[in-house]
C-alpha angles and dihedrals in degrees: 000000000000090000091053091050091049092051092049091049091051092049092050093049092048095057109096133170120219089226095062109106125234110219124205128210088258090054091053091049091049090050092051091049099045107018089234137095121240115261118210127175091250090063093059101071111096140061117317120189116210114226108232135286101034101156117170120175096335094317126103114214114217105176142341127219106199116195128200091234091073097263127114129190111212117196110208144158131212111248107263090016127121104212131073119219136181130229126188116227135177112243133205132183120197102176096269105038138036113208128194117197134184122162106303095349122093128173114188123185128187113224106233098172147344126206110162122281093016129070119196117208139172139197136164091283097054148288123298143185125220123192124206111232130197116246128224089263088073098058 
């Protein structure tokens, strides 16, 4: 019985998800000083769920899939509409702002905070919270 318990414990400890963050001593010190985690561009790729409502210029954002190749698929819906649709944007992060651009459309958000798994952003329409979600690849 003890052997079975030990094997189960080893199996549970050995399961890791690539989205779990490794934190260094400096990251912990930064957290204790500021109450926030450090946000780097390499932490942005992944699936981000928009807390509702996130309405910007007559469009409600639902979720963002940010890719490391510089593209981002944003799933949105027109306010009062009944169908979701996706648009692909180019994204850029400069340490203070994350900007999504496609043709004549630009959405720029100021990063106001980051405490994993939530990202706090702001633009001229309001303040919003995004939450990083695990994808099916992690199960």
